[in-house]
N, C-alpha and C positions, 0 to 999 in steps of 0.2 A: 549821479545821474548815469543811467546806462548808455552804453555806446550804441550808435545807430546800426541797424542791420545792414550788412552788405548785400546788394541785390543779387539774385540768382545768376543773372547774366555775368556779373563780375566774377562770381565764383567759377563759372564755366571757363571764362577767359583765363583765370589765374590757376586753373586745374586744382581747386580746393573744394572742400565740401562744407556746406553750412551746418551748424549745430542744431538749428531750429527746424530742419527738414528730416522727415523720417528716413531712416537709413536704408530702406528698401527691403528686398527679399533676401532671405537666408540662402545659402548654398546647399543646406541640408535638405534632402527630400522628406516630405511628410509621410509618416506611417503611424498606425495605431498600435500603441503599446498594449501588452497583456498584463492582467493583474497578477501579482505574486501569489503563490500557492498558499502561503501562510495567512493570508488575509481571511477574515470571517466573511460570512454571507453579506452582512450589512456593509462592511468595509469594501467588499467587491462592488456592491451597488453604488456606493459613493465614488469608487474608482471610475466605474463606467460613466457615471454622470459628469465627472470632471473631464474625462477623455472626450465625451460628446461635446461639452462646452468648448474645450480647446480645439477640437476638430472643426467646429463651426467657425471659429476665428482663424483657422488654418495655422495653428501655432504648435501642434503636437507632433512629436516624433517617438519612435520606439525607444530612444535613449532616455525619455522622460519617465519611463516605467518605474524606476527605483524611487525617484523623487515623489511621484504621485502615490506609490505604495507607502512611503514614509509618511506622507500627509494623511493617508487613510488610516494608518495604524495610530497616529496621533489623534486623529478625529475620534476614533473609537475609544481610546483612553480618556479623552476629554469628555465624551458622553458618559462613560462609566463614573467618572469623577463627579459630574453634575448630578447624576442619579444618586450617588452617595451623599452629596451635599443636601439634596432635596429630602432624602430619607432621614438624615441625622441632624440637619440644621447647620446654619453658619457657625454658630458657637456651640462648643461641646464641653462636657465636663470630663476631664481626664484624671486618672488616678496616678500619682507618682509617690515615690518614697521621699520623706523629709530627711533632714540632716540626722535626726535621731532614730531613723529607721521606721517611723510610723508612716502610714498611708495618709497622704494629703490630697484632697480633691481640688483640682485647679480648673478654672474656666478659661478655655483657650479657643482661638480660631480653629475651625475644622482643618485638619491636615490635608484634606482633599482639595481645599481651595488653592493651596500653593501648587499642587499638581495640575489642576485645571488652568491656572494662570500660566504655568510653564508651557503646557501644551498649546495655549492660545498664542503665546509669543512665537513659538516655533512654527505653528500653522500659518500665521500671518507672514512670516519670513518666506515660507515655501510659496504661498499665494503670490507674494511680490515677484519671486523668481519665475513663476509661471505666467506672470502678467495678468493676474486675476484681481488686482486691486485697481480702483479708479485711477490712481496716480501712475501706476506702472503699465497700464493697459497698452499705451502706444509705444512703450520701450521695447516690447518683444517683437522680433521680426517674424513675418510670415514665412512659412516653409517654402522651399522652391517648388514651382509648378513642374510636374513631370513633363519632360520634353520627349516627344515621339520623333524618332529619326525617320528619314524618307524610307529606309528599308523596313522599319516597323509598320509604316503606313501601307507599303506595298504588300506586306504579308497579311495585314488586316484585311485589305481589299480582296486579296486572293481567297482568304478563308471565307469572306462574305459571299463571293461568287460561288465557291464550292458548296456552301450551305444552300444557296438559292437553287443550284443545280440539283442537289440531293432532294430538296423539298419538291421540286418540280417533277423529278423521276418518281417519287413516292406517290404524288397525286396522280400521275399518268398511269401508274400500275393499278389495275383493278384486281381486287382479290376475287377469284372465282368462287361462286357460291357452290356449295356441295350439291351434287346431282342426287336428288332424292325423289323417288317416285312414291306416290301415295299407296300404290299396291304393295310396296315393300314393308309398310308399317303394319304391325299386328297390335291392335289396341288392347288385346287381352294380356299381353306379356309386358310387365313393367319391371325395370331394373330396380335394385334395392336403393340406389342413389336417386331415384325419381326420374330416370331417363328411360324413354321407351326404346325397345329393341326391334 
């Protein structure tokens, strides 16, 4: 029979941390990783979809780029293997040489099945590490929220005020319209670009 949980108040008094409570936020600030250059167009689409999903959960950093790129290259290899399995079938007839040197036809499982299964195992492992499986969803910490210092807030406020001031000055300035008298226009003379002179 399992032991009773120690109340959170007792943990605070003893300066301990319960195992059944989420560990909180990570110290690593969040940032969006860039896809590796060797990835194909489809793999880059998958990369961006995974990054979007992880960013919505606030669990992605630039350091995850290699792991996500590895997942995407495995994903692409897995798709190629599945296409070959669909094309050739699960069971294939392979030709090999017998003991006496004659060709013998042998019915065996398609070799692409083992490749697909290997990719699947590795992909599931990476999904676990990224926290994208139901069991591991809560095990991944959220990235740290960016903290703005007082100096940064002051600088942002100064820049806002300067922008407001510039916009007000631009609105106050009236662009003078060109002084043009109707007598100066000769309707018979037309410029080659369609402008009258």
